[in-house]
N, CA, C and O atoms as CSV, one atom per row, in Angstrom:
chain,resi,resn,atom,element,x,y,z
A,1,UNK,N,N,120.846,118.830,94.658
A,1,UNK,CA,C,120.467,119.759,94.108
A,1,UNK,C,C,119.053,118.548,92.788
A,1,UNK,O,O,118.397,118.729,91.761
A,2,UNK,N,N,119.239,117.773,93.483
A,2,UNK,CA,C,117.863,117.284,92.603
A,2,UNK,C,C,115.990,117.887,93.726
A,2,UNK,O,O,114.931,118.401,93.366
A,3,UNK,N,N,116.631,117.342,95.288
A,3,UNK,CA,C,115.526,118.303,95.755
A,3,UNK,C,C,115.113,119.678,95.324
A,3,UNK,O,O,113.980,120.116,95.125
A,4,UNK,N,N,116.293,120.267,95.224
A,4,UNK,CA,C,116.515,121.677,94.909
A,4,UNK,C,C,115.734,122.424,93.465
A,4,UNK,O,O,115.250,123.551,93.356
A,5,UNK,N,N,115.813,121.573,92.693
A,5,UNK,CA,C,114.895,121.241,91.571
A,5,UNK,C,C,113.083,120.758,91.159
A,5,UNK,O,O,112.143,121.132,90.458
A,6,UNK,N,N,113.379,119.911,91.949
A,6,UNK,CA,C,111.993,118.998,92.559
A,6,UNK,C,C,110.583,120.575,93.145
A,6,UNK,O,O,109.395,120.749,92.873
A,7,UNK,N,N,111.692,121.441,94.081
A,7,UNK,CA,C,111.130,122.127,94.928
A,7,UNK,C,C,110.990,123.399,93.743
A,7,UNK,O,O,109.876,123.904,93.879
A,8,UNK,N,N,111.726,124.031,92.690
A,8,UNK,CA,C,111.662,124.849,92.096
A,8,UNK,C,C,109.965,124.696,90.864
A,8,UNK,O,O,109.081,125.376,90.342
A,9,UNK,N,N,110.443,123.375,90.994
A,9,UNK,CA,C,108.784,122.796,89.507
A,9,UNK,C,C,107.755,122.909,90.433
A,9,UNK,O,O,106.797,123.580,90.049
A,10,UNK,N,N,107.665,122.231,92.032
A,10,UNK,CA,C,106.743,122.484,92.724
A,10,UNK,C,C,105.850,124.073,93.021
A,10,UNK,O,O,104.793,124.399,93.561
A,11,UNK,N,N,106.803,124.656,92.427
A,11,UNK,CA,C,106.329,126.135,93.603
A,11,UNK,C,C,105.921,126.993,91.871
A,11,UNK,O,O,105.076,127.883,91.771
A,12,UNK,N,N,106.767,126.437,90.660
A,12,UNK,CA,C,105.568,126.657,89.909
A,12,UNK,C,C,104.544,126.103,89.674
A,12,UNK,O,O,103.496,126.626,89.296
A,13,UNK,N,N,104.738,125.082,89.859
A,13,UNK,CA,C,103.033,124.552,89.824
A,13,UNK,C,C,102.421,125.608,90.999
A,13,UNK,O,O,101.912,126.708,90.783
A,14,UNK,N,N,102.560,125.151,91.900
A,14,UNK,CA,C,101.632,126.181,92.717
A,14,UNK,C,C,101.404,127.869,92.424
A,14,UNK,O,O,100.450,128.577,92.747
A,15,UNK,N,N,102.385,128.143,91.849
A,15,UNK,CA,C,101.734,129.703,90.790
A,15,UNK,C,C,101.602,130.231,90.207
A,15,UNK,O,O,101.879,131.337,89.743
A,16,UNK,N,N,100.738,128.866,90.066
A,16,UNK,CA,C,99.269,128.780,88.821
A,16,UNK,C,C,97.798,128.837,89.046
A,16,UNK,O,O,97.063,129.329,88.189
A,17,UNK,N,N,97.274,128.284,90.324
A,17,UNK,CA,C,96.711,128.469,91.100
A,17,UNK,C,C,96.718,128.666,92.896
A,17,UNK,O,O,97.320,128.016,93.750
A,18,UNK,N,N,95.771,129.856,93.025
A,18,UNK,CA,C,95.795,129.571,94.673
A,18,UNK,C,C,94.790,129.101,95.131
A,18,UNK,O,O,94.691,129.100,96.358
A,19,UNK,N,N,94.045,128.718,94.578
A,19,UNK,CA,C,93.165,127.076,95.049
A,19,UNK,C,C,94.249,125.973,95.700
A,19,UNK,O,O,94.287,125.309,96.736
A,20,UNK,N,N,95.004,126.120,94.668
A,20,UNK,CA,C,96.061,124.527,94.513
A,20,UNK,C,C,97.075,124.960,95.667
A,20,UNK,O,O,97.311,124.275,96.662
A,21,UNK,N,N,97.750,126.455,95.320
A,21,UNK,CA,C,98.725,126.426,96.759
A,21,UNK,C,C,97.648,126.588,97.978
A,21,UNK,O,O,98.071,126.332,99.105
A,22,UNK,N,N,96.687,126.875,97.876
A,22,UNK,CA,C,96.307,127.220,99.446
A,22,UNK,C,C,96.249,125.656,99.986
A,22,UNK,O,O,97.246,125.163,100.513
A,23,UNK,N,N,95.025,124.906,99.823
A,23,UNK,CA,C,95.837,123.212,100.016
A,23,UNK,C,C,96.504,122.582,100.346
A,23,UNK,O,O,96.468,121.717,101.221
A,24,UNK,N,N,97.604,123.079,99.361
A,24,UNK,CA,C,99.175,122.093,99.104
A,24,UNK,C,C,99.688,122.823,100.509
A,24,UNK,O,O,100.195,122.197,101.440
A,25,UNK,N,N,99.483,124.141,100.496
A,25,UNK,CA,C,100.179,124.504,102.169
A,25,UNK,C,C,99.450,123.650,103.026
A,25,UNK,O,O,99.572,122.429,103.120
A,26,UNK,N,N,99.013,124.074,103.379
A,26,UNK,CA,C,97.786,123.144,105.088
A,26,UNK,C,C,97.661,121.506,104.132
A,26,UNK,O,O,97.117,120.604,104.771
A,27,UNK,N,N,97.845,121.370,103.577
A,27,UNK,CA,C,98.028,119.458,103.590
A,27,UNK,C,C,99.673,119.447,103.649
A,27,UNK,O,O,99.778,118.599,104.535
A,28,UNK,N,N,100.859,119.752,103.366
A,28,UNK,CA,C,101.940,119.871,104.337
A,28,UNK,C,C,102.503,120.383,105.983
A,28,UNK,O,O,103.350,119.934,106.755
A,29,UNK,N,N,101.557,121.532,106.028
A,29,UNK,CA,C,101.220,121.624,107.439
A,29,UNK,C,C,100.803,120.557,108.761
A,29,UNK,O,O,101.071,120.324,109.940
A,30,UNK,N,N,100.029,120.153,107.731
A,30,UNK,CA,C,99.038,118.664,108.769
A,30,UNK,C,C,100.526,117.169,108.134
A,30,UNK,O,O,100.609,116.041,108.618
A,31,UNK,N,N,101.236,117.621,107.254
A,31,UNK,CA,C,101.783,115.923,107.263
A,31,UNK,C,C,103.233,116.759,108.239
A,31,UNK,O,O,103.696,115.994,109.086
A,32,UNK,N,N,103.857,118.026,108.188
A,32,UNK,CA,C,105.017,118.204,109.165
A,32,UNK,C,C,104.545,117.622,110.452
A,32,UNK,O,O,105.308,116.786,110.937
A,33,UNK,N,N,103.117,117.962,111.311
A,33,UNK,CA,C,102.620,118.227,111.938
A,33,UNK,C,C,102.144,116.839,112.948
A,33,UNK,O,O,101.926,116.717,114.154
A,34,UNK,N,N,102.114,115.869,111.735
A,34,UNK,CA,C,101.556,114.695,112.156
A,34,UNK,C,C,103.543,114.132,112.298
A,34,UNK,O,O,103.781,113.670,113.413
A,35,UNK,N,N,104.650,114.156,111.440
A,35,UNK,CA,C,105.779,113.116,111.152
A,35,UNK,C,C,106.406,113.987,112.788
A,35,UNK,O,O,106.512,113.374,113.851
A,36,UNK,N,N,106.795,115.699,112.590
A,36,UNK,CA,C,107.213,115.627,113.888
A,36,UNK,C,C,106.080,115.292,115.574
A,36,UNK,O,O,106.170,115.818,116.684
A,37,UNK,N,N,105.010,114.102,114.992
A,37,UNK,CA,C,103.990,114.558,116.232
A,37,UNK,C,C,103.699,114.982,116.899
A,37,UNK,O,O,103.344,114.420,117.935
A,38,UNK,N,N,103.666,116.501,116.675
A,38,UNK,CA,C,103.154,117.340,117.311
A,38,UNK,C,C,101.793,117.615,117.525
A,38,UNK,O,O,101.065,117.909,116.578
A,39,UNK,N,N,101.275,117.531,118.980
A,39,UNK,CA,C,99.921,117.434,118.691
A,39,UNK,C,C,99.015,119.189,119.083
A,39,UNK,O,O,97.855,119.585,119.198
A,40,UNK,N,N,99.818,119.525,119.131
A,40,UNK,CA,C,99.983,121.244,119.543
A,40,UNK,C,C,98.918,121.643,118.283
A,40,UNK,O,O,97.717,121.903,118.209
A,41,UNK,N,N,100.470,121.504,116.985
A,41,UNK,CA,C,100.182,122.218,116.618
A,41,UNK,C,C,99.619,122.092,115.064
A,41,UNK,O,O,99.719,122.730,114.016
A,42,UNK,N,N,98.646,120.293,115.775
A,42,UNK,CA,C,97.892,119.687,114.761
A,42,UNK,C,C,96.127,120.417,115.836
A,42,UNK,O,O,94.973,120.010,115.702
A,43,UNK,N,N,96.346,120.885,116.231
A,43,UNK,CA,C,95.016,121.336,117.147
A,43,UNK,C,C,95.366,122.134,116.915
A,43,UNK,O,O,94.242,122.565,116.657
A,44,UNK,N,N,96.131,123.147,116.652
A,44,UNK,CA,C,96.138,124.723,115.834
A,44,UNK,C,C,95.297,124.714,114.991
A,44,UNK,O,O,94.196,125.257,114.904
A,45,UNK,N,N,96.264,123.603,113.900
A,45,UNK,CA,C,96.131,123.852,112.257
A,45,UNK,C,C,94.298,123.318,112.464
A,45,UNK,O,O,93.506,124.049,111.868
A,46,UNK,N,N,93.629,122.018,113.328
A,46,UNK,CA,C,92.214,121.577,112.560
A,46,UNK,C,C,91.407,122.794,113.039
A,46,UNK,O,O,90.390,122.945,112.362
A,47,UNK,N,N,91.622,124.004,114.333
A,47,UNK,CA,C,90.956,124.522,115.525
A,47,UNK,C,C,90.563,126.270,114.473
A,47,UNK,O,O,89.607,127.046,114.492
A,48,UNK,N,N,92.494,126.213,113.313
A,48,UNK,CA,C,91.447,127.907,112.571
A,48,UNK,C,C,90.767,127.354,111.775
A,48,UNK,O,O,90.574,126.218,111.340
A,49,UNK,N,N,90.271,128.788,111.589
A,49,UNK,CA,C,89.007,128.475,110.572
A,49,UNK,C,C,89.213,128.404,109.157
A,49,UNK,O,O,89.783,129.387,108.683
A,50,UNK,N,N,88.964,127.688,108.534
A,50,UNK,CA,C,89.334,127.363,106.949
A,50,UNK,C,C,89.271,128.319,105.951
A,50,UNK,O,O,88.175,128.805,105.672
A,51,UNK,N,N,90.795,128.847,105.067
A,51,UNK,CA,C,90.299,129.261,103.780
A,51,UNK,C,C,89.825,128.569,103.329
A,51,UNK,O,O,89.905,127.341,103.296
A,52,UNK,N,N,88.410,130.287,102.289
A,52,UNK,CA,C,87.438,129.563,101.074
A,52,UNK,C,C,87.943,128.730,99.929
A,52,UNK,O,O,87.255,127.986,99.230
A,53,UNK,N,N,88.947,128.903,99.850
A,53,UNK,CA,C,89.858,127.766,98.931
A,53,UNK,C,C,90.045,126.601,98.602
A,53,UNK,O,O,90.260,126.069,97.513
A,54,UNK,N,N,89.884,125.970,100.329
A,54,UNK,CA,C,89.726,124.040,100.844
A,54,UNK,C,C,88.648,124.014,99.977
A,54,UNK,O,O,87.686,124.711,99.654
A,55,UNK,N,N,89.257,122.766,99.677
A,55,UNK,CA,C,88.454,122.076,98.887
A,55,UNK,C,C,87.162,121.402,99.733
A,55,UNK,O,O,87.096,121.668,100.933
A,56,UNK,N,N,86.226,120.613,99.188
A,56,UNK,CA,C,85.739,120.087,99.731
A,56,UNK,C,C,86.002,118.596,100.148
A,56,UNK,O,O,85.573,118.284,101.258
A,57,UNK,N,N,86.587,117.722,99.483
A,57,UNK,CA,C,87.142,116.740,100.240
A,57,UNK,C,C,87.503,117.273,101.074
A,57,UNK,O,O,86.733,117.509,102.005
A,58,UNK,N,N,89.111,117.783,101.115
A,58,UNK,CA,C,89.510,118.084,102.103
A,58,UNK,C,C,88.989,118.913,103.354
A,58,UNK,O,O,89.736,118.925,104.333
A,59,UNK,N,N,88.061,119.450,103.412
A,59,UNK,CA,C,86.946,119.880,104.448
A,59,UNK,C,C,86.485,118.383,105.509
A,59,UNK,O,O,86.516,118.138,106.715
A,60,UNK,N,N,86.070,117.635,104.254
A,60,UNK,CA,C,85.894,116.090,104.252
A,60,UNK,C,C,87.332,115.094,105.551
A,60,UNK,O,O,87.390,114.227,106.423
A,61,UNK,N,N,88.041,115.890,104.917
A,61,UNK,CA,C,89.423,115.124,105.674
A,61,UNK,C,C,89.536,115.526,107.596
A,61,UNK,O,O,89.241,115.061,108.697
A,62,UNK,N,N,90.135,116.625,106.980
A,62,UNK,CA,C,89.749,117.120,107.749
A,62,UNK,C,C,88.388,117.453,109.326
A,62,UNK,O,O,88.764,118.168,110.255
A,63,UNK,N,N,87.172,116.927,109.346
A,63,UNK,CA,C,86.760,116.448,110.086
A,63,UNK,C,C,86.723,115.588,110.320
A,63,UNK,O,O,86.169,115.345,111.392
A,64,UNK,N,N,87.393,114.204,109.344
A,64,UNK,CA,C,87.716,112.963,109.509
A,64,UNK,C,C,88.717,113.447,110.947
A,64,UNK,O,O,88.618,113.221,112.153
A,65,UNK,N,N,89.173,113.807,110.548
A,65,UNK,CA,C,91.104,114.433,111.568
A,65,UNK,C,C,90.672,115.026,112.951
A,65,UNK,O,O,91.611,114.977,113.746
A,66,UNK,N,N,89.562,115.558,113.463
A,66,UNK,CA,C,89.162,116.473,114.229
A,66,UNK,C,C,88.375,115.568,115.302
A,66,UNK,O,O,88.536,115.792,116.501
A,67,UNK,N,N,87.261,114.229,114.719
A,67,UNK,CA,C,86.772,113.692,115.077
A,67,UNK,C,C,88.031,112.839,115.781
A,67,UNK,O,O,88.154,112.745,117.003
A,68,UNK,N,N,88.828,112.313,114.938
A,68,UNK,CA,C,90.131,110.978,115.849
A,68,UNK,C,C,90.882,111.833,116.431
A,68,UNK,O,O,92.101,111.662,116.440
A,69,UNK,N,N,90.375,112.778,116.950
A,69,UNK,CA,C,92.294,113.587,117.563
A,69,UNK,C,C,92.311,113.171,118.367
A,69,UNK,O,O,93.493,112.964,118.645
A,70,UNK,N,N,91.353,112.637,119.501
A,70,UNK,CA,C,92.131,111.866,120.456
A,70,UNK,C,C,93.187,110.401,120.538
A,70,UNK,O,O,94.203,109.995,121.102
A,71,UNK,N,N,92.132,109.970,119.540
A,71,UNK,CA,C,92.946,108.226,119.131
A,71,UNK,C,C,94.123,108.971,118.114
A,71,UNK,O,O,94.680,107.935,117.752
A,72,UNK,N,N,94.694,109.803,117.581
A,72,UNK,CA,C,95.881,110.795,117.011
A,72,UNK,C,C,96.525,111.121,117.529
A,72,UNK,O,O,97.659,111.049,117.055
A,73,UNK,N,N,96.341,111.861,119.173
A,73,UNK,CA,C,96.908,111.860,120.002
A,73,UNK,C,C,97.661,111.065,121.129
A,73,UNK,O,O,98.581,111.412,121.870
A,74,UNK,N,N,96.608,109.273,120.954
A,74,UNK,CA,C,97.326,108.435,121.732
A,74,UNK,C,C,98.298,107.770,121.119
A,74,UNK,O,O,99.242,107.305,121.758
A,75,UNK,N,N,98.176,107.635,119.701
A,75,UNK,CA,C,99.483,107.204,118.388
A,75,UNK,C,C,100.312,108.043,118.582
A,75,UNK,O,O,101.189,107.839,117.742
A,76,UNK,N,N,100.627,109.044,119.308
A,76,UNK,CA,C,101.432,110.587,119.071
A,76,UNK,C,C,102.935,109.783,120.701
A,76,UNK,O,O,104.126,109.712,121.007
A,77,UNK,N,N,101.430,109.396,121.143
A,77,UNK,CA,C,102.054,109.161,122.605
A,77,UNK,C,C,102.482,107.758,122.707
A,77,UNK,O,O,103.248,107.841,123.667
A,78,UNK,N,N,102.490,106.585,122.365
A,78,UNK,CA,C,102.279,105.610,122.858
A,78,UNK,C,C,103.088,104.838,121.748
A,78,UNK,O,O,103.200,105.370,120.643
A,79,UNK,N,N,103.499,103.948,121.925
A,79,UNK,CA,C,103.995,103.918,119.962
A,79,UNK,C,C,103.582,101.970,120.137
A,79,UNK,O,O,104.374,101.107,119.758
A,80,UNK,N,N,102.452,101.714,120.664
A,80,UNK,CA,C,101.864,100.465,120.051
A,80,UNK,C,C,100.241,101.031,118.746
A,80,UNK,O,O,99.464,101.927,118.416
A,81,UNK,N,N,100.735,99.499,118.504
A,81,UNK,CA,C,99.610,99.558,116.680
A,81,UNK,C,C,99.611,98.005,116.459
A,81,UNK,O,O,100.419,97.143,116.804
A,82,UNK,N,N,98.330,97.939,115.706
A,82,UNK,CA,C,98.105,97.264,115.954
A,82,UNK,C,C,98.582,95.874,114.197
A,82,UNK,O,O,98.373,94.663,114.129
A,83,UNK,N,N,99.309,96.951,112.990
A,83,UNK,CA,C,99.644,96.359,112.403
A,83,UNK,C,C,100.570,94.770,112.692
A,83,UNK,O,O,100.968,94.098,111.740
A,84,UNK,N,N,100.755,94.439,113.874
A,84,UNK,CA,C,100.576,92.660,113.651
A,84,UNK,C,C,99.680,92.188,113.186
A,84,UNK,O,O,99.515,91.504,112.176
A,85,UNK,N,N,98.755,92.726,114.292
A,85,UNK,CA,C,97.599,92.033,114.721
A,85,UNK,C,C,96.926,91.561,113.046
A,85,UNK,O,O,96.749,90.394,112.698
A,86,UNK,N,N,96.651,92.708,112.246
A,86,UNK,CA,C,96.221,92.829,110.399
A,86,UNK,C,C,96.833,92.162,109.710
A,86,UNK,O,O,96.429,91.690,108.647
A,87,UNK,N,N,98.090,91.983,110.275
A,87,UNK,CA,C,98.703,91.046,109.152
A,87,UNK,C,C,98.745,89.722,108.980
A,87,UNK,O,O,98.857,89.134,107.905
A,88,UNK,N,N,98.629,89.124,110.359
A,88,UNK,CA,C,98.231,87.858,110.915
A,88,UNK,C,C,96.889,87.699,110.459
A,88,UNK,O,O,96.587,86.527,110.233
A,89,UNK,N,N,95.847,88.696,110.226
A,89,UNK,CA,C,94.662,88.225,109.729
A,89,UNK,C,C,94.790,88.167,108.532
A,89,UNK,O,O,94.397,87.096,108.069
A,90,UNK,N,N,95.401,89.278,107.402
A,90,UNK,CA,C,95.424,89.047,106.222
A,90,UNK,C,C,95.859,87.519,105.719
A,90,UNK,O,O,95.595,86.873,104.705
A,91,UNK,N,N,96.400,87.335,106.534
A,91,UNK,CA,C,97.788,85.816,106.172
A,91,UNK,C,C,96.514,84.884,106.311
A,91,UNK,O,O,96.397,84.160,105.322
A,92,UNK,N,N,95.625,84.719,107.170
A,92,UNK,CA,C,94.592,83.672,107.447
A,92,UNK,C,C,93.976,84.066,106.444
A,92,UNK,O,O,93.551,83.014,105.967
A,93,UNK,N,N,93.670,84.814,105.853
A,93,UNK,CA,C,91.844,85.208,104.658
A,93,UNK,C,C,92.742,84.292,103.181
A,93,UNK,O,O,92.279,83.318,102.588
A,94,UNK,N,N,94.108,84.985,102.889
A,94,UNK,CA,C,94.722,84.442,102.149
A,94,UNK,C,C,94.988,83.008,102.214
A,94,UNK,O,O,94.805,82.356,101.187
A,95,UNK,N,N,95.441,82.355,103.397
A,95,UNK,CA,C,95.473,80.712,103.564
A,95,UNK,C,C,93.725,80.209,103.296
A,95,UNK,O,O,93.510,79.041,102.971
A,96,UNK,N,N,92.608,81.153,103.457
A,96,UNK,CA,C,91.430,80.468,103.515
A,96,UNK,C,C,91.191,80.565,101.842
A,96,UNK,O,O,91.142,79.479,101.265
A,97,UNK,N,N,91.107,81.242,101.387
A,97,UNK,CA,C,90.897,81.379,99.652
A,97,UNK,C,C,92.049,80.419,99.445
A,97,UNK,O,O,91.955,80.129,98.252
A,98,UNK,N,N,93.084,79.766,99.947
A,98,UNK,CA,C,94.200,78.648,99.014
A,98,UNK,C,C,93.328,77.670,99.765
A,98,UNK,O,O,92.548,77.041,99.050
A,99,UNK,N,N,93.309,77.497,100.631
A,99,UNK,CA,C,92.534,76.391,101.844
A,99,UNK,C,C,91.125,75.962,101.660
A,99,UNK,O,O,90.563,75.317,102.545
A,100,UNK,N,N,90.442,76.331,100.407
A,100,UNK,CA,C,89.011,76.170,100.065
A,100,UNK,C,C,88.330,75.366,100.177
A,100,UNK,O,O,87.175,75.437,100.597
A,101,UNK,N,N,89.165,74.020,99.665
A,101,UNK,CA,C,89.374,72.435,99.789
A,101,UNK,C,C,88.843,71.866,101.006
A,101,UNK,O,O,87.829,71.169,100.969
A,102,UNK,N,N,89.432,72.102,102.043
A,102,UNK,CA,C,89.136,71.602,103.137
A,102,UNK,C,C,87.602,71.240,104.116
A,102,UNK,O,O,86.750,72.074,104.423
A,103,UNK,N,N,87.598,70.496,104.289
A,103,UNK,CA,C,86.740,69.623,104.462
A,103,UNK,C,C,86.216,70.034,106.123
A,103,UNK,O,O,85.253,70.753,106.387
A,104,UNK,N,N,86.832,69.585,106.793
A,104,UNK,CA,C,86.767,69.987,107.694
A,104,UNK,C,C,87.877,70.743,108.897
A,104,UNK,O,O,88.997,70.274,109.098
A,105,UNK,N,N,87.534,71.539,109.373
A,105,UNK,CA,C,87.519,72.931,110.256
A,105,UNK,C,C,89.114,72.085,110.784
A,105,UNK,O,O,90.140,72.626,110.372
A,106,UNK,N,N,89.256,70.976,111.546
A,106,UNK,CA,C,90.175,70.252,112.196
A,106,UNK,C,C,91.782,70.737,111.584
A,106,UNK,O,O,92.828,71.121,112.107
A,107,UNK,N,N,91.361,70.508,110.349
A,107,UNK,CA,C,92.708,70.384,108.899
A,107,UNK,C,C,92.725,71.871,109.023
A,107,UNK,O,O,93.750,72.242,109.596
A,108,UNK,N,N,91.852,72.942,108.641
A,108,UNK,CA,C,91.912,74.044,108.070
A,108,UNK,C,C,92.661,74.895,109.294
A,108,UNK,O,O,93.422,75.781,108.906
A,109,UNK,N,N,92.593,74.806,110.000
A,109,UNK,CA,C,92.755,75.003,111.952
A,109,UNK,C,C,94.579,74.776,111.761
A,109,UNK,O,O,95.458,75.626,111.617
A,110,UNK,N,N,94.659,73.336,111.830
A,110,UNK,CA,C,96.354,72.674,111.955
A,110,UNK,C,C,96.974,73.353,110.666
A,110,UNK,O,O,98.102,73.815,110.838
A,111,UNK,N,N,96.321,73.515,109.162
A,111,UNK,CA,C,97.318,74.675,108.915
A,111,UNK,C,C,97.180,76.171,108.668
A,111,UNK,O,O,97.412,76.909,107.711
A,112,UNK,N,N,96.760,76.315,109.774
A,112,UNK,CA,C,97.103,77.585,110.313
A,112,UNK,C,C,98.327,77.671,111.276
A,112,UNK,O,O,99.330,78.232,110.835
A,113,UNK,N,N,98.349,77.192,112.500
A,113,UNK,CA,C,99.085,76.911,113.118
A,113,UNK,C,C,100.400,76.615,111.987
A,113,UNK,O,O,101.162,77.510,111.620
A,114,UNK,N,N,100.493,75.085,111.498
A,114,UNK,CA,C,101.681,74.721,110.740
A,114,UNK,C,C,102.524,76.218,110.087
A,114,UNK,O,O,103.721,76.443,110.269
A,115,UNK,N,N,101.432,77.257,109.193
A,115,UNK,CA,C,101.978,78.183,108.620
A,115,UNK,C,C,102.337,79.095,109.183
A,115,UNK,O,O,103.175,79.748,108.561
A,116,UNK,N,N,101.832,79.794,110.993
A,116,UNK,CA,C,102.035,80.249,111.444
A,116,UNK,C,C,103.152,80.283,112.522
A,116,UNK,O,O,103.513,81.242,113.204
A,117,UNK,N,N,103.873,78.275,112.505
A,117,UNK,CA,C,105.153,77.620,113.411
A,117,UNK,C,C,104.505,77.660,115.268
A,117,UNK,O,O,105.050,77.424,116.346
A,118,UNK,N,N,103.013,78.112,114.833
A,118,UNK,CA,C,102.435,77.466,116.609
A,118,UNK,C,C,102.864,76.393,116.979
A,118,UNK,O,O,103.106,75.450,116.225
A,119,UNK,N,N,103.028,76.405,118.314
A,119,UNK,CA,C,103.440,75.285,119.197
A,119,UNK,C,C,102.764,73.877,119.402
A,119,UNK,O,O,103.034,72.691,119.588
A,120,UNK,N,N,101.294,75.111,119.189
A,120,UNK,CA,C,100.079,74.278,119.541
A,120,UNK,C,C,98.976,73.191,117.953
A,120,UNK,O,O,97.790,72.865,118.008
A,121,UNK,N,N,100.010,72.917,116.738
A,121,UNK,CA,C,100.485,72.352,115.690
A,121,UNK,C,C,99.613,71.012,116.175
A,121,UNK,O,O,98.545,70.549,115.773
A,122,UNK,N,N,100.276,70.717,116.914
A,122,UNK,CA,C,100.622,69.053,116.903
A,122,UNK,C,C,99.163,68.928,118.255
A,122,UNK,O,O,99.406,67.783,118.636
A,123,UNK,N,N,98.379,69.215,118.799
A,123,UNK,CA,C,97.268,69.690,119.626
A,123,UNK,C,C,96.247,69.274,118.511
A,123,UNK,O,O,96.656,69.363,117.353
A,124,UNK,N,N,94.639,68.716,118.776
A,124,UNK,CA,C,93.907,68.406,118.457
A,124,UNK,C,C,92.534,68.803,119.030
A,124,UNK,O,O,91.703,67.907,119.178
A,125,UNK,N,N,92.338,69.608,119.244
A,125,UNK,CA,C,90.581,70.002,120.396
A,125,UNK,C,C,89.627,70.902,119.297
A,125,UNK,O,O,88.515,71.307,119.633
């Protein structure tokens, strides 16, 4: 019931402006191709000529997608990402802000090892 009502609202809003409808349709098509990890559909969407109503910001986004298409294809094929590394990096940055008063690097390093429960926390090098 809720999805049907939402769809009705979206359809009503899209009927007011052709430019909005064209941009929304292309956006949904790109989103669906990425959700399904369908590189062929994505390539087809990115290679077709853009409708004149597509906004300038959207055109820039499409150029970016075209530029990074090989990386996007790799992300579809392989399950690897750098999310874990980015999370660790962010935690170290937070520790850096919190530990501003550490006077020497060894104590700061020890604090990082303790926070991440790493085995080398007892070693000093």
